One Martini backbone bead per residue (centre of mass of N, CA, C, O) as a GRO file, in nm:
protein
   50
    1UNK     BB    1   0.101   0.033   0.013
    2UNK     BB    2   0.018   0.377   0.000
    3UNK     BB    3   0.145   0.690   0.117
    4UNK     BB    4  -0.031   1.005   0.120
    5UNK     BB    5  -0.032   1.362   0.039
    6UNK     BB    6  -0.217   1.623   0.017
    7UNK     BB    7  -0.272   1.909  -0.093
    8UNK     BB    8  -0.391   2.195   0.042
    9UNK     BB    9  -0.626   2.232  -0.170
   10UNK     BB   10  -0.739   1.913  -0.106
   11UNK     BB   11  -0.812   1.946   0.168
   12UNK     BB   12  -0.979   1.943   0.429
   13UNK     BB   13  -1.126   2.173   0.633
   14UNK     BB   14  -0.968   2.037   0.898
   15UNK     BB   15  -0.673   1.920   0.757
   16UNK     BB   16  -0.698   1.659   0.615
   17UNK     BB   17  -0.429   1.465   0.417
   18UNK     BB   18  -0.405   1.166   0.485
   19UNK     BB   19  -0.351   0.862   0.287
   20UNK     BB   20  -0.449   0.546   0.147
   21UNK     BB   21  -0.367   0.291  -0.103
   22UNK     BB   22  -0.525   0.025  -0.297
   23UNK     BB   23  -0.580  -0.305  -0.419
   24UNK     BB   24  -0.886  -0.474  -0.479
   25UNK     BB   25  -1.102  -0.753  -0.474
   26UNK     BB   26  -1.396  -0.759  -0.698
   27UNK     BB   27  -1.533  -1.002  -0.858
   28UNK     BB   28  -1.227  -1.057  -0.990
   29UNK     BB   29  -1.153  -0.758  -0.962
   30UNK     BB   30  -0.954  -0.476  -0.974
   31UNK     BB   31  -0.957  -0.210  -0.731
   32UNK     BB   32  -0.938   0.094  -0.621
   33UNK     BB   33  -0.834   0.217  -0.289
   34UNK     BB   34  -0.948   0.492  -0.085
   35UNK     BB   35  -0.914   0.638   0.189
   36UNK     BB   36  -0.959   0.817   0.431
   37UNK     BB   37  -0.881   1.093   0.599
   38UNK     BB   38  -0.595   1.218   0.783
   39UNK     BB   39  -0.410   1.415   0.995
   40UNK     BB   40  -0.188   1.193   1.025
   41UNK     BB   41   0.042   0.958   0.945
   42UNK     BB   42   0.003   0.767   1.190
   43UNK     BB   43  -0.301   0.724   1.155
   44UNK     BB   44  -0.283   0.595   0.873
   45UNK     BB   45  -0.099   0.358   0.951
   46UNK     BB   46  -0.288   0.233   1.162
   47UNK     BB   47  -0.527   0.184   0.963
   48UNK     BB   48  -0.373   0.007   0.760
   49UNK     BB   49  -0.294  -0.224   0.977
   50UNK     BB   50  -0.601  -0.246   1.123
   0.00000   0.00000   0.00000
C-alpha cells in the first residue's frame, strides 16, 4: 500500500491530508481503494495496518 499526502488545496476543511490507497479484488476484478483522510501520517499508518 502507498501512503500519500494531499496538497493543501485538496485537503479537507479541518486539515486532514493523509490517506493510503491499495488495490482490492471485488468479484474477480481489481479495483483501486482510497481510504478516508487522516490528520497525521501516524493515524493513517495505524488505520492501514489495523
